[in-house]
N, C-alpha and C positions, 0 to 999 in steps of 0.2 A: 684261467686258475683262479678257483676257490679265492674270495676277498678274506682279508686274514683275520677279520672280524668276524668271518660268517659263526655261525651255529646253528642249528637244527631246531625250530618252536615249533609245539604241538597247538600255541596258539597266537594270535596278535597281542596276547597279554589286556592289561586293564588300557585299551585302545581311546582316544578321542579320534575318529576317524572324520575326513570330510571328502565329500564324493560329489563333483559339481557335474553337470549333465544325467543326474541322479532320476530324473521321472520317466524315462524309457531308452530301451535299446541295453547299447552294455552298461550304462550305469545303472539303471534298474536292475540289472543282472548281478553286477557286483556288490549291491547294497544286498542281495539275497545270501550273497556268499559270505562277504565279512560280517554280519549278523551272528553268522552259527560259529565263529572263529574269536570271538571277544569275551574279555572275563566278567565278570559281575561288577560294575563298576563304570563301563565304559559308555562313551557318550559317540553317536553315529548322526553327522551333520549329512542332511541331504539338500544338494543346491541344485536350483534348476527355475525357471520362468514361471512355472506354472503350479500354482497351490493346491489347485483340483489336484492333478494327478499326483504330486506330493504327497496328500494326505493318505491318497488311496495306496500308494506304496507303503507309509506309517502303517495305515490297517492291515496291509498284506503281511508285513514282516512282522506283526504281533503274532498271525495266526501262525506263522512260522515257527515263532520262537517261544513263543508262550512268558513265562513268569520269569525265564535266563534274558527276555529282552535286555538290547542296552538301551539306555534313554535315547529317543530319538527327536530330534527336532529340524521340522520343515522350514529353509531358509529359500524364499520365493521371490526371487530377483533378477535383475539384467545386468548380466558378469560384462555386458561389453560400455556400462556407464559406470564410472567410479562411484556414484553410490551406491550398485551394487555390491560390486567389490568391498567397498568398506564396510555393508552392513554384515556381509559374511564374513570378516574378519572380524568384525565385532563382537558377533556372535557366537562365535571361538572363544575369544577372550573373557566372554561371560562362563564359561564352562574350564575356564583356568582352572580354577580351583578343585575342579576334580583331580589334582594332581594325577594325569593319566603317569603310565611309563611306557607308552610307545605314542607318537602323533605319526598317523598315517594322512596325507595328502594325497589325493587320487586326481590330477586332471584331466577329465574325459568332456567338457564342454568344448563344445567345437559345430562347424557349420562346414556344409559342402563348398556355398559360393556359388557364381556362377561359372560355369564351364565355359570357355568361349577362346577366341583367338586371341592370341596375347596382346595384338592392335587396338582391342575394342575397350580396353582397361586406362582409359584416358579421363576419366573420372575421379580426382582424387579422394572427393567426399565418399564414393562407393569403396576405393582401395582400403583409405585409412579404418571406416564401418567396419570391414572383414577384418583387418589386422587387430582390430581393438578387441572384438568379442578372442581370436583365433590365437595373438599371440601378448597383447599387451596383458590383458585379463589376466592368464596365466602367472604372466611374471609377477603381477602386482598382488594379487592374491597367496602366490609361496611366498614374497617377502615379507607382506603380512602377519602371514602366518609364523614365520621367522622371528620375527619381532615378537610376536605374542608368547611363543614357546621356544625361548633362549635355551641353547645346547647345557646343557646340567650333567653331572653324574647318576647317572641310573634311567637318564629319558633317551631310549630309542627313535629317531626319527629317521622317515620315508617318504621319501615323494616320489610318484609315479606320473610321469607324462605318456598321456594312451598317446600313439604315435601310429608310425604308416608307411608301407616299403615307400613311398612318395617322398619320403622325409629325406630319402637317400637316391631316389630315381625319380628323371625328370618324365613328363607325361605330355604332351602336347594338348594344348587345349586347359589345362589346368594351372596355369599359373598361380591365382591366388591359393589352392589349397596346397601345392607341393611347396609356394613358398613358405606357407604358414608351419609348416610340416617341420619343413627344414630347419627354418628361424627356432623353433622348438626346441627339438634336439639340439643343436646347439647352444640354447640357452640355459638348459638343464643340464650339459655337458660341461660346462662354464659352473654352475651349481657344485657340482660334484667335484670338480679342483678346488673352487675356494672353501667348502665345507667339510671336510674330514669325517665332520661327525653326522651329517645325513646320508643316507644313502639312495640313488639316485637310479629310477630307471627310466627309462623310455621303452614302451612295451608296444609291440604292432599288433594289434589281433584278428586281423586277416578280413576277407569279406565275410560279415554277420550278413544275418537277414534283419535289416534294420529299415524304416522308413527311406535313411539315408541310400541306401544300397539299393531301394525298388527306384528313388527317383536315378541315379546313376543310370542302372539300367533303362530306364524310360527317357533318359537324355542322350545316353552314348550307345546304346544299344548292344554294349559289354554284359554279359552273359557270365555269372560265376555260379560255382556251388558254393551255394552261402551256409555258413556255420553258425548253429544255434548260440544265438548269446550267452549262455551258460558256460558253454566249454571253452571261450578265451577268459571268461571270468572266473571260472575253474581253476586254469591254469596260471594266471596272475596270482591267485591266491598260494596256489603251490609255490611260486617262485620266490613268495614274498616269507612263506613259512621257510623253508630249505635255507635261502637269504646268502646263497653262496653266488652271485652276481656278482662282478666289478662294480663298484657304485659309477652310476655314468653310461654304462650298456646302453645297448639299443637291441632287443631282444623280441624275436619274432615268435608267434604262436607255433607256427610249424616247424622249426627247428629250436625252441627252446628247450 
């Protein structure tokens, strides 16, 4: 059923958008899509580890959008560390004066982790390191952003969790990846229940033509038809514009 507050949009508004894992793959494709949907006065914060790749993306976006380009800021940080999350939140705080009418946070950063038998994960430091990037950072970053931009009349708040089929389906040898995706799905479901003014979506983009999928194929021998990243990125933007999903939904590229 459509959400009671749904309304069809032609743009994302005067938006402050944060995309983590923005330097490559789906994150890069989403940045391209978002840029064309933002009204003048918007701000796009691109978060990833590589300053070089972020700057390359910034230049690419300038060529795509010309004078209509939103203000783009590159935030080169390691989100697996507290300092990285804090820096990303602080950069967002510096943009609070732009008075956006829409805050959009896309939690895309993540990693594959070790694909091994369950019994191989006896090193607590290894497990904690993986969960720090893939679960804890998304929670801390989202919480920090909600403090910077508290709910107020006229402010639309959207949170996207880039998810996976493996958030709801177990797969042998994928303990770390499945655990992280399932934890994130539940975490953002709780947010949806707690914050009625925040529209939350967990979005599974399917098997994409990325370095991660190439690693999966190399490590497992599993072959998929790989989707160009621009297709799930465009589908996500359509979902956000139409805005008819129930907050807390878990939607898949193939069925949404």
